[in-house]
C-alpha atoms as an extended CHARMM CRD file, in Angstrom:
* protein
*
       155  EXT
         1         1  MET       CA            -64.4900000000      105.0020000000        2.4870000000  PROA      1               0.0000000000
         2         2  ALA       CA            -60.7650000000      102.8250000000        2.4810000000  PROA      2               0.0000000000
         3         3  THR       CA            -59.0880000000      102.7430000000        5.3530000000  PROA      3               0.0000000000
         4         4  GLU       CA            -54.9250000000      101.9020000000        5.7270000000  PROA      4               0.0000000000
         5         5  ILE       CA            -54.4510000000      100.9130000000        9.4060000000  PROA      5               0.0000000000
         6         6  GLU       CA            -51.1300000000      100.4620000000        9.4570000000  PROA      6               0.0000000000
         7         7  ARG       CA            -47.8880000000      100.5910000000       11.7240000000  PROA      7               0.0000000000
         8         8  LYS       CA            -43.7420000000      101.2080000000       10.3930000000  PROA      8               0.0000000000
         9         9  PHE       CA            -40.9780000000      100.0550000000       12.7860000000  PROA      9               0.0000000000
        10        10  LEU       CA            -36.6020000000      100.0600000000       11.3500000000  PROA      10              0.0000000000
        11        11  VAL       CA            -35.7550000000       96.6730000000       10.5880000000  PROA      11              0.0000000000
        12        12  THR       CA            -32.7330000000       95.8430000000       13.1990000000  PROA      12              0.0000000000
        13        13  HSD       CA            -31.1260000000       92.7660000000       11.5200000000  PROA      13              0.0000000000
        14        14  ASP       CA            -31.5420000000       90.1000000000        8.6990000000  PROA      14              0.0000000000
        15        15  GLY       CA            -33.4080000000       87.3450000000       11.0100000000  PROA      15              0.0000000000
        16        16  TRP       CA            -36.1170000000       87.6970000000        9.2620000000  PROA      16              0.0000000000
        17        17  ARG       CA            -34.8040000000       86.4410000000        5.7590000000  PROA      17              0.0000000000
        18        18  PRO       CA            -35.7000000000       82.7720000000        6.2750000000  PROA      18              0.0000000000
        19        19  GLN       CA            -39.0160000000       83.2000000000        7.1090000000  PROA      19              0.0000000000
        20        20  ALA       CA            -39.8530000000       85.0960000000        3.5510000000  PROA      20              0.0000000000
        21        21  ILE       CA            -42.2990000000       84.2200000000        1.4880000000  PROA      21              0.0000000000
        22        22  SER       CA            -42.1500000000       85.6850000000       -1.2180000000  PROA      22              0.0000000000
        23        23  LYS       CA            -40.5390000000       89.3310000000       -2.5010000000  PROA      23              0.0000000000
        24        24  GLU       CA            -41.4280000000       91.3070000000       -5.2530000000  PROA      24              0.0000000000
        25        25  ARG       CA            -39.0890000000       94.7750000000       -6.3740000000  PROA      25              0.0000000000
        26        26  LEU       CA            -41.3400000000       97.3490000000       -6.9230000000  PROA      26              0.0000000000
        27        27  LYS       CA            -40.0210000000      101.3170000000       -8.8170000000  PROA      27              0.0000000000
        28        28  GLN       CA            -42.7970000000      103.6890000000       -7.7980000000  PROA      28              0.0000000000
        29        29  GLY       CA            -42.6160000000      107.5860000000       -8.1030000000  PROA      29              0.0000000000
        30        30  TYR       CA            -45.3780000000      110.3580000000       -7.1460000000  PROA      30              0.0000000000
        31        31  LEU       CA            -47.2190000000      112.3770000000       -9.4050000000  PROA      31              0.0000000000
        32        32  ALA       CA            -48.2050000000      114.5350000000       -6.5130000000  PROA      32              0.0000000000
        33        33  ASN       CA            -47.4120000000      115.0480000000       -3.2620000000  PROA      33              0.0000000000
        34        34  GLN       CA            -48.6900000000      117.9070000000       -1.6280000000  PROA      34              0.0000000000
        35        35  GLY       CA            -51.7950000000      119.6170000000        0.8090000000  PROA      35              0.0000000000
        36        36  ASN       CA            -53.4710000000      116.4920000000        1.8650000000  PROA      36              0.0000000000
        37        37  ALA       CA            -53.1560000000      113.8830000000       -0.2070000000  PROA      37              0.0000000000
        38        38  SER       CA            -50.2800000000      112.3930000000       -2.2800000000  PROA      38              0.0000000000
        39        39  VAL       CA            -51.0640000000      110.0720000000       -5.3420000000  PROA      39              0.0000000000
        40        40  ARG       CA            -48.4050000000      107.7640000000       -6.6940000000  PROA      40              0.0000000000
        41        41  VAL       CA            -47.8140000000      105.5370000000       -9.3560000000  PROA      41              0.0000000000
        42        42  ARG       CA            -45.8760000000      101.5100000000       -8.7700000000  PROA      42              0.0000000000
        43        43  LEU       CA            -45.0000000000       99.4030000000      -11.0290000000  PROA      43              0.0000000000
        44        44  GLY       CA            -44.3750000000       95.5830000000       -9.7970000000  PROA      44              0.0000000000
        45        45  ARG       CA            -44.0690000000       92.3500000000      -11.0290000000  PROA      45              0.0000000000
        46        46  ASN       CA            -46.7640000000       92.3300000000      -14.1650000000  PROA      46              0.0000000000
        47        47  LYS       CA            -49.0220000000       94.7020000000      -12.3160000000  PROA      47              0.0000000000
        48        48  ALA       CA            -49.4940000000       98.5040000000      -11.9070000000  PROA      48              0.0000000000
        49        49  PHE       CA            -51.5780000000      100.5270000000       -9.5910000000  PROA      49              0.0000000000
        50        50  LEU       CA            -52.2950000000      104.6260000000       -9.2330000000  PROA      50              0.0000000000
        51        51  ASN       CA            -52.8760000000      104.9790000000       -5.0790000000  PROA      51              0.0000000000
        52        52  ILE       CA            -54.1700000000      107.9670000000       -3.5870000000  PROA      52              0.0000000000
        53        53  LYS       CA            -53.4370000000      108.7820000000        0.9760000000  PROA      53              0.0000000000
        54        54  SER       CA            -54.6450000000      110.8740000000        2.5070000000  PROA      54              0.0000000000
        55        55  ALA       CA            -51.5450000000      113.5710000000        4.2140000000  PROA      55              0.0000000000
        56        56  VAL       CA            -52.2800000000      112.9370000000        7.3980000000  PROA      56              0.0000000000
        57        57  ILE       CA            -48.8570000000      111.7990000000       10.4640000000  PROA      57              0.0000000000
        58        58  GLY       CA            -50.0160000000      108.4130000000       12.1690000000  PROA      58              0.0000000000
        59        59  VAL       CA            -50.8220000000      104.7860000000       11.2930000000  PROA      59              0.0000000000
        60        60  GLN       CA            -54.6870000000      105.3330000000       10.0990000000  PROA      60              0.0000000000
        61        61  ARG       CA            -55.0520000000      107.0510000000        6.2170000000  PROA      61              0.0000000000
        62        62  ALA       CA            -57.5990000000      107.4090000000        4.2340000000  PROA      62              0.0000000000
        63        63  GLU       CA            -56.1450000000      104.9630000000        0.8420000000  PROA      63              0.0000000000
        64        64  PHE       CA            -57.3810000000      103.9730000000       -2.3920000000  PROA      64              0.0000000000
        65        65  GLU       CA            -55.8610000000      102.0750000000       -4.8340000000  PROA      65              0.0000000000
        66        66  TYR       CA            -56.9170000000      101.2580000000       -8.8780000000  PROA      66              0.0000000000
        67        67  PRO       CA            -55.2670000000       99.0890000000      -11.4080000000  PROA      67              0.0000000000
        68        68  VAL       CA            -53.7700000000      100.9190000000      -14.3360000000  PROA      68              0.0000000000
        69        69  PRO       CA            -52.3140000000       99.4730000000      -17.5860000000  PROA      69              0.0000000000
        70        70  LEU       CA            -48.4110000000       98.2010000000      -18.0650000000  PROA      70              0.0000000000
        71        71  GLU       CA            -48.2760000000      100.4130000000      -20.7730000000  PROA      71              0.0000000000
        72        72  ASP       CA            -49.5060000000      103.1660000000      -18.8160000000  PROA      72              0.0000000000
        73        73  ALA       CA            -47.5860000000      103.0350000000      -15.0240000000  PROA      73              0.0000000000
        74        74  GLU       CA            -44.0170000000      102.7430000000      -17.0810000000  PROA      74              0.0000000000
        75        75  PHE       CA            -45.1370000000      105.7400000000      -19.5690000000  PROA      75              0.0000000000
        76        76  MET       CA            -46.6190000000      107.6860000000      -15.5310000000  PROA      76              0.0000000000
        77        77  LEU       CA            -43.0790000000      106.5550000000      -13.8080000000  PROA      77              0.0000000000
        78        78  SER       CA            -40.8510000000      108.1230000000      -16.7220000000  PROA      78              0.0000000000
        79        79  GLN       CA            -42.4980000000      111.5490000000      -17.8370000000  PROA      79              0.0000000000
        80        80  LEU       CA            -44.7750000000      112.4080000000      -15.0460000000  PROA      80              0.0000000000
        81        81  THR       CA            -43.1730000000      111.4960000000      -11.4830000000  PROA      81              0.0000000000
        82        82  SER       CA            -41.4310000000      114.1750000000       -9.6710000000  PROA      82              0.0000000000
        83        83  GLY       CA            -38.3990000000      113.3740000000       -7.8950000000  PROA      83              0.0000000000
        84        84  PRO       CA            -36.6300000000      110.7260000000       -7.3590000000  PROA      84              0.0000000000
        85        85  LEU       CA            -38.3770000000      106.9320000000       -8.0950000000  PROA      85              0.0000000000
        86        86  ILE       CA            -38.3630000000      104.7080000000       -4.7290000000  PROA      86              0.0000000000
        87        87  ASP       CA            -37.0110000000      101.7950000000       -5.4790000000  PROA      87              0.0000000000
        88        88  LYS       CA            -37.5030000000       98.5640000000       -3.2260000000  PROA      88              0.0000000000
        89        89  THR       CA            -37.9690000000       95.1270000000       -3.0310000000  PROA      89              0.0000000000
        90        90  ARG       CA            -40.5660000000       94.5600000000       -1.0980000000  PROA      90              0.0000000000
        91        91  TYR       CA            -40.3870000000       90.7830000000        0.8060000000  PROA      91              0.0000000000
        92        92  LYS       CA            -43.7250000000       89.1550000000        3.2310000000  PROA      92              0.0000000000
        93        93  VAL       CA            -42.3420000000       87.7310000000        5.6530000000  PROA      93              0.0000000000
        94        94  ARG       CA            -44.6470000000       84.8150000000        7.9840000000  PROA      94              0.0000000000
        95        95  GLN       CA            -44.0110000000       85.9740000000       12.2270000000  PROA      95              0.0000000000
        96        96  GLY       CA            -46.0550000000       83.7790000000       13.7480000000  PROA      96              0.0000000000
        97        97  GLU       CA            -50.4060000000       83.6660000000       11.6950000000  PROA      97              0.0000000000
        98        98  ARG       CA            -49.5970000000       87.6700000000       10.8450000000  PROA      98              0.0000000000
        99        99  ILE       CA            -47.5620000000       88.9050000000        7.9660000000  PROA      99              0.0000000000
       100       100  TRP       CA            -45.1030000000       91.7290000000        7.7040000000  PROA      100             0.0000000000
       101       101  GLU       CA            -43.9900000000       93.1610000000        5.0680000000  PROA      101             0.0000000000
       102       102  LEU       CA            -40.8470000000       94.2100000000        5.0060000000  PROA      102             0.0000000000
       103       103  ASP       CA            -39.1790000000       96.9960000000        2.0650000000  PROA      103             0.0000000000
       104       104  VAL       CA            -35.5100000000       96.8200000000        1.3320000000  PROA      104             0.0000000000
       105       105  PHE       CA            -34.2800000000      100.6180000000        0.1710000000  PROA      105             0.0000000000
       106       106  TYR       CA            -32.1320000000      101.5170000000       -3.4530000000  PROA      106             0.0000000000
       107       107  GLY       CA            -30.4360000000      104.3480000000       -4.9830000000  PROA      107             0.0000000000
       108       108  ASP       CA            -31.1330000000      107.2970000000       -2.6080000000  PROA      108             0.0000000000
       109       109  ASN       CA            -32.7300000000      105.6250000000       -0.5040000000  PROA      109             0.0000000000
       110       110  GLN       CA            -29.7780000000      102.6610000000        0.2360000000  PROA      110             0.0000000000
       111       111  GLY       CA            -29.2910000000      101.0270000000        3.7510000000  PROA      111             0.0000000000
       112       112  LEU       CA            -32.9110000000      101.3290000000        5.1030000000  PROA      112             0.0000000000
       113       113  VAL       CA            -35.2480000000       98.5510000000        6.1290000000  PROA      113             0.0000000000
       114       114  VAL       CA            -38.5770000000       99.0260000000        6.9410000000  PROA      114             0.0000000000
       115       115  ALA       CA            -40.9310000000       96.7470000000        8.4390000000  PROA      115             0.0000000000
       116       116  GLU       CA            -44.8400000000       97.6200000000        7.9840000000  PROA      116             0.0000000000
       117       117  ILE       CA            -48.1210000000       95.4260000000        9.5940000000  PROA      117             0.0000000000
       118       118  GLU       CA            -51.2050000000       96.3280000000        8.6040000000  PROA      118             0.0000000000
       119       119  LEU       CA            -54.2240000000       96.2220000000       11.0440000000  PROA      119             0.0000000000
       120       120  LYS       CA            -57.6750000000       96.3820000000       11.6420000000  PROA      120             0.0000000000
       121       121  ALA       CA            -57.4660000000       98.9870000000       14.6350000000  PROA      121             0.0000000000
       122       122  PRO       CA            -55.3180000000      101.4500000000       15.5880000000  PROA      122             0.0000000000
       123       123  ASP       CA            -54.9520000000      100.3420000000       19.4930000000  PROA      123             0.0000000000
       124       124  GLU       CA            -54.9830000000       96.2920000000       17.9340000000  PROA      124             0.0000000000
       125       125  ALA       CA            -52.1110000000       94.2200000000       19.5700000000  PROA      125             0.0000000000
       126       126  PHE       CA            -49.9110000000       92.2680000000       17.5860000000  PROA      126             0.0000000000
       127       127  GLU       CA            -46.0470000000       90.5860000000       18.7380000000  PROA      127             0.0000000000
       128       128  LEU       CA            -42.9850000000       92.1110000000       17.9580000000  PROA      128             0.0000000000
       129       129  PRO       CA            -40.2970000000       90.1200000000       16.0560000000  PROA      129             0.0000000000
       130       130  ASP       CA            -37.0600000000       90.9220000000       17.4220000000  PROA      130             0.0000000000
       131       131  TRP       CA            -35.6310000000       91.9080000000       14.0230000000  PROA      131             0.0000000000
       132       132  ALA       CA            -38.5320000000       94.9830000000       14.2240000000  PROA      132             0.0000000000
       133       133  GLY       CA            -37.0780000000       97.7680000000       16.5010000000  PROA      133             0.0000000000
       134       134  GLU       CA            -37.6710000000      101.4070000000       16.5880000000  PROA      134             0.0000000000
       135       135  GLU       CA            -41.3930000000      102.3640000000       15.3880000000  PROA      135             0.0000000000
       136       136  VAL       CA            -41.6350000000      105.2550000000       12.5030000000  PROA      136             0.0000000000
       137       137  SER       CA            -45.1980000000      104.6970000000       12.2180000000  PROA      137             0.0000000000
       138       138  GLU       CA            -45.4760000000      108.8190000000       12.9510000000  PROA      138             0.0000000000
       139       139  ASP       CA            -42.3080000000      109.8800000000       11.9180000000  PROA      139             0.0000000000
       140       140  PRO       CA            -43.0730000000      111.5280000000        8.6790000000  PROA      140             0.0000000000
       141       141  ARG       CA            -39.2910000000      110.9180000000        6.9380000000  PROA      141             0.0000000000
       142       142  TYR       CA            -40.1120000000      107.2190000000        6.4030000000  PROA      142             0.0000000000
       143       143  TYR       CA            -43.1470000000      107.5680000000        3.9010000000  PROA      143             0.0000000000
       144       144  ASN       CA            -42.6350000000      107.1120000000        0.6820000000  PROA      144             0.0000000000
       145       145  HSD       CA            -43.8340000000      110.2810000000       -0.7880000000  PROA      145             0.0000000000
       146       146  ASN       CA            -41.3790000000      112.0570000000        1.8380000000  PROA      146             0.0000000000
       147       147  LEU       CA            -37.7990000000      109.6140000000        0.9220000000  PROA      147             0.0000000000
       148       148  ALA       CA            -38.2970000000      110.4080000000       -2.7950000000  PROA      148             0.0000000000
       149       149  SER       CA            -38.4880000000      114.1850000000       -1.9380000000  PROA      149             0.0000000000
       150       150  HSD       CA            -35.8520000000      113.8420000000        0.5720000000  PROA      150             0.0000000000
       151       151  PRO       CA            -33.8420000000      110.5830000000        0.3140000000  PROA      151             0.0000000000
       152       152  TYR       CA            -32.4630000000      108.5780000000        3.0060000000  PROA      152             0.0000000000
       153       153  THR       CA            -28.8560000000      108.7280000000        2.2630000000  PROA      153             0.0000000000
       154       154  LYS       CA            -28.8890000000      112.4700000000        2.3290000000  PROA      154             0.0000000000
       155       155  TRP       CA            -30.3710000000      112.9800000000        6.2140000000  PROA      155             0.0000000000
């Protein structure tokens, strides 16, 4: 079984931008978002994925991801998803020996910037960059599946 261990932080300033090593615009929508799992489709630059995550609060969740054809993903996003799409640019940012993922949101989630770091263990030590503010790993409002149904600009 695949397990994701991830911690999330709000981003307090743009000091991370000079350390960005890549960026990709992503659109994602939810096919199912209830009970004990969410199912989403994500479309990026010339690739698409179907993702299933367990719906638990915390830093550790079951996660499965499978590639899907671009045309299928485009159809799913336009015809099968519920709620507004998540529209964001994902930046990969080098901080020391680690790579962080920073999501800059648009549309109904404009103004939200979240940093994520994937870990090998829930208690793994890491250095917190100065641009990383409040931890929101256990705040379900910041989970993408909740941002699709309860956007940041409407809080």
